[in-house]
N, CA, C and O of each residue as an XYZ file, in Angstrom:
308
protein
N      16.419     43.381     -1.187
C      15.558     43.414     -0.028
C      15.647     44.761      0.682
O      14.660     45.227      1.252
N      16.806     45.382      0.652
C      16.974     46.670      1.331
C      16.006     47.725      0.792
O      15.420     48.485      1.563
N      15.839     47.770     -0.535
C      14.909     48.739     -1.129
C      13.491     48.478     -0.657
O      12.749     49.417     -0.370
N      13.107     47.210     -0.573
C      11.758     46.867     -0.121
C      11.520     47.317      1.309
O      10.407     47.700      1.667
N      12.552     47.272      2.118
C      12.405     47.686      3.513
C      12.475     49.193      3.678
O      11.777     49.762      4.517
N      13.315     49.843      2.878
C      13.484     51.284      3.042
C      12.526     52.081      2.166
O      12.089     53.163      2.558
N      12.197     51.570      1.000
C      11.274     52.266      0.104
C      11.878     53.447     -0.625
O      11.163     54.182     -1.305
N      13.177     53.643     -0.497
C      13.821     54.760     -1.177
C      13.489     56.089     -0.522
O      12.958     56.128      0.588
N      13.803     57.178     -1.213
C      13.611     58.519     -0.653
C      12.163     58.836     -0.309
O      11.885     59.422      0.737
N      11.241     58.453     -1.186
C       9.826     58.772     -0.961
C       9.113     57.700     -0.138
O       8.004     57.922      0.349
N       9.744     56.551      0.014
C       9.083     55.435      0.675
C       8.249     54.605     -0.275
O       7.617     53.631      0.132
N       8.246     54.992     -1.556
C       7.406     54.307     -2.549
C       8.203     53.734     -3.713
O       7.655     53.545     -4.799
N       9.485     53.455     -3.506
C      10.328     52.939     -4.585
C       9.848     51.579     -5.097
O      10.116     51.222     -6.244
N       9.159     50.840     -4.278
C       8.608     49.547     -4.695
C       7.122     49.682     -5.035
O       6.643     49.076     -5.994
N       6.406     50.468     -4.256
C       4.956     50.599     -4.422
C       4.587     51.256     -5.754
O       3.690     50.776     -6.448
N       5.267     52.346     -6.120
C       4.922     53.055     -7.358
C       5.058     52.168     -8.598
O       4.116     52.097     -9.388
N       6.192     51.490     -8.800
C       6.281     50.599     -9.972
C       5.268     49.449     -9.927
O       4.769     49.009    -10.962
N       4.975     48.973     -8.721
C       3.966     47.923     -8.583
C       2.609     48.421     -9.079
O       1.941     47.748     -9.863
N       2.209     49.605     -8.615
C       0.926     50.160     -9.043
C       0.902     50.469    -10.533
O      -0.143     50.372    -11.177
N       2.054     50.841    -11.077
C       2.136     51.151    -12.508
C       1.906     49.925    -13.382
O       1.469     50.057    -14.525
N       2.197     48.726    -12.856
C       2.154     47.527    -13.700
C       1.135     46.470    -13.281
O       0.838     45.571    -14.067
N       0.600     46.549    -12.082
C      -0.279     45.486    -11.599
C      -1.548     45.355    -12.443
O      -2.135     44.275    -12.506
N      -1.966     46.407    -13.071
C      -3.157     46.343    -13.917
C      -3.032     45.353    -15.068
O      -4.038     44.883    -15.598
N      -1.806     45.040    -15.452
C      -1.587     44.077    -16.543
C      -1.954     42.654    -16.150
O      -2.301     41.844    -17.010
N      -1.882     42.342    -14.861
C      -2.034     40.950    -14.443
C      -3.250     40.670    -13.569
O      -3.621     39.511    -13.389
N      -3.869     41.698    -13.030
C      -5.039     41.455    -12.184
C      -6.262     41.243    -13.075
O      -6.454     41.946    -14.067
N      -7.069     40.278    -12.708
C      -8.280     39.971    -13.481
C      -9.229     41.167    -13.435
O      -9.183     41.956    -12.491
N     -10.086     41.308    -14.442
C     -11.011     42.449    -14.477
C     -11.836     42.600    -13.195
O     -12.122     43.721    -12.775
N     -12.215     41.494    -12.580
C     -12.979     41.568    -11.333
C     -12.114     41.238    -10.119
O     -12.633     40.990     -9.031
N     -10.791     41.236    -10.309
C      -9.867     40.914     -9.227
C      -9.658     42.080     -8.274
O     -10.014     43.221     -8.568
N      -9.083     41.769     -7.142
C      -8.789     42.758     -6.114
C      -7.333     42.621     -5.713
O      -6.825     41.514     -5.537
N      -6.677     43.744     -5.573
C      -5.295     43.796     -5.107
C      -5.322     44.249     -3.656
O      -5.944     45.261     -3.335
N      -4.652     43.511     -2.775
C      -4.509     43.928     -1.382
C      -3.103     44.483     -1.204
O      -2.119     43.831     -1.552
N      -3.020     45.682     -0.663
C      -1.743     46.368     -0.534
C      -1.620     46.953      0.859
O      -2.494     47.694      1.311
N      -0.530     46.619      1.541
C      -0.250     47.170      2.864
C       0.492     48.481      2.696
O       1.530     48.535      2.036
N      -0.046     49.550      3.300
C       0.517     50.893      3.143
C       0.750     51.503      4.519
O      -0.090     51.393      5.412
N       1.888     52.139      4.673
C       2.217     52.853      5.900
C       2.032     54.349      5.686
O       2.233     54.852      4.581
N       1.650     55.057      6.741
C       1.591     56.514      6.641
C       2.974     57.092      6.371
O       3.086     58.199      5.843
N       4.019     56.367      6.721
C       5.381     56.807      6.426
C       5.659     56.772      4.923
O       6.563     57.450      4.434
N       4.878     55.981      4.204
C       5.015     55.848      2.753
C       4.265     56.947      2.016
O       4.572     57.250      0.863
N       3.300     57.532      2.670
C       2.463     58.537      2.023
C       1.165     57.910      1.558
O       0.971     57.659      0.369
N       0.293     57.663      2.494
C      -0.983     57.000      2.222
C      -1.755     57.699      1.105
O      -2.198     57.056      0.153
N      -1.914     59.006      1.224
C      -2.691     59.753      0.221
C      -2.069     59.665     -1.163
O      -2.782     59.582     -2.163
N      -0.754     59.683     -1.226
C      -0.058     59.586     -2.513
C      -0.267     58.216     -3.149
O      -0.428     58.113     -4.365
N      -0.265     57.160     -2.330
C      -0.492     55.804     -2.847
C      -1.922     55.683     -3.383
O      -2.134     55.139     -4.467
N      -2.893     56.185     -2.631
C      -4.286     56.130     -3.081
C      -4.458     56.929     -4.371
O      -5.142     56.478     -5.290
N      -3.848     58.104     -4.449
C      -3.949     58.922     -5.664
C      -3.344     58.208     -6.858
O      -3.914     58.245     -7.949
N      -2.201     57.559     -6.679
C      -1.563     56.846     -7.792
C      -2.433     55.662     -8.225
O      -2.586     55.408     -9.420
N      -2.995     54.947     -7.264
C      -3.888     53.833     -7.601
C      -5.088     54.346     -8.389
O      -5.481     53.740     -9.386
N      -5.671     55.457     -7.949
C      -6.804     56.057     -8.666
C      -6.406     56.453    -10.081
O      -7.163     56.229    -11.025
N      -5.230     57.037    -10.233
C      -4.738     57.443    -11.562
C      -4.530     56.252    -12.482
O      -4.567     56.394    -13.704
N      -4.311     55.070    -11.897
C      -4.092     53.858    -12.695
C      -5.391     53.067    -12.900
O      -5.367     51.943    -13.400
N      -6.523     53.666    -12.508
C      -7.820     53.040    -12.771
C      -8.353     52.169    -11.656
O      -9.249     51.356    -11.886
N      -7.824     52.318    -10.449
C      -8.282     51.515     -9.323
C      -8.979     52.390     -8.283
O      -8.524     53.492     -7.978
N     -10.076     51.890     -7.751
C     -10.704     52.497     -6.585
C     -10.048     51.859     -5.362
O      -9.781     50.658     -5.353
N      -9.791     52.657     -4.341
C      -9.125     52.153     -3.134
C     -10.057     52.232     -1.942
O     -10.703     53.253     -1.705
N     -10.118     51.148     -1.202
C     -10.924     51.098      0.011
C     -10.057     50.533      1.135
O      -9.383     49.520      0.949
N     -10.072     51.176      2.290
C      -9.325     50.673      3.435
C     -10.088     49.511      4.046
O     -11.244     49.650      4.445
N      -9.423     48.355      4.113
C     -10.037     47.151      4.652
C      -9.855     47.107      6.169
O     -10.787     46.797      6.911
N      -8.660     47.418      6.607
C      -8.334     47.409      8.031
C      -7.141     48.323      8.244
O      -6.306     48.483      7.353
N      -7.062     48.918      9.419
C      -5.883     49.711      9.743
C      -5.563     49.562     11.215
O      -6.429     49.293     12.048
N      -4.286     49.746     11.503
C      -3.805     49.632     12.877
C      -2.800     50.741     13.117
O      -1.894     50.958     12.312
N      -2.964     51.437     14.223
C      -2.099     52.577     14.527
C      -1.062     52.222     15.576
O      -1.317     51.462     16.510
N       0.109     52.797     15.388
C       1.232     52.683     16.304
C       1.703     54.097     16.601
O       1.292     55.032     15.914
N       2.551     54.279     17.603
C       2.985     55.636     17.937
C       3.638     56.393     16.775
O       3.546     57.619     16.713
N       4.289     55.682     15.862
C       5.053     56.341     14.800
C       4.451     56.208     13.414
O       4.926     56.857     12.482
N       3.421     55.387     13.247
C       2.808     55.213     11.926
C       1.467     54.508     12.055
O       1.145     53.921     13.089
N       0.705     54.580     10.992
C      -0.520     53.797     10.865
C      -0.356     52.900      9.648
O       0.042     53.356      8.576
N      -0.666     51.625      9.823
C      -0.626     50.665      8.724
C      -2.048     50.416      8.251
O      -2.949     50.198      9.061
N      -2.247     50.449      6.943
C      -3.563     50.227      6.347
C      -3.453     49.190      5.248
O      -2.506     49.198      4.461
N      -4.421     48.304      5.199
C      -4.537     47.384      4.077
C      -5.577     47.969      3.142
O      -6.731     48.169      3.521
N      -5.156     48.239      1.921
C      -6.040     48.777      0.889
C      -6.506     47.650     -0.022
O      -5.715     46.792     -0.414
N      -7.778     47.655     -0.353
C      -8.315     46.779     -1.392
C      -8.463     47.657     -2.634
O      -9.198     48.644     -2.624
N      -7.764     47.290     -3.688
C      -7.798     48.036     -4.939
C      -8.591     47.232     -5.962
O      -8.260     46.084     -6.259
N      -9.632     47.843     -6.491
C     -10.458     47.200     -7.513
C     -10.607     48.165     -8.680
O     -10.600     49.382     -8.493
N     -10.739     47.630     -9.865
C     -10.896     48.487    -11.043
C     -12.160     49.329    -10.926
O     -13.208     48.855    -10.486
N     -12.032     50.599    -11.336
C     -13.202     51.496    -11.333
C     -14.244     51.014    -12.300
O     -15.297     51.638    -12.436
């Protein structure tokens, strides 16, 4: 659980492996919803999703003094 909360050095220790493998289990017309923090590197997460064949669209976001949280909808290109 600690890794999930801290995210490792880059903040993406859980997100990167998830994006690397989620394509195996999501249906061709399925959508993945992913909560991303600016502390995690929003642009890096979107770029990795794109590299794995997913288009990313921000569904909703909420800003706080120290970060912005965004829910991304990932769908196959």
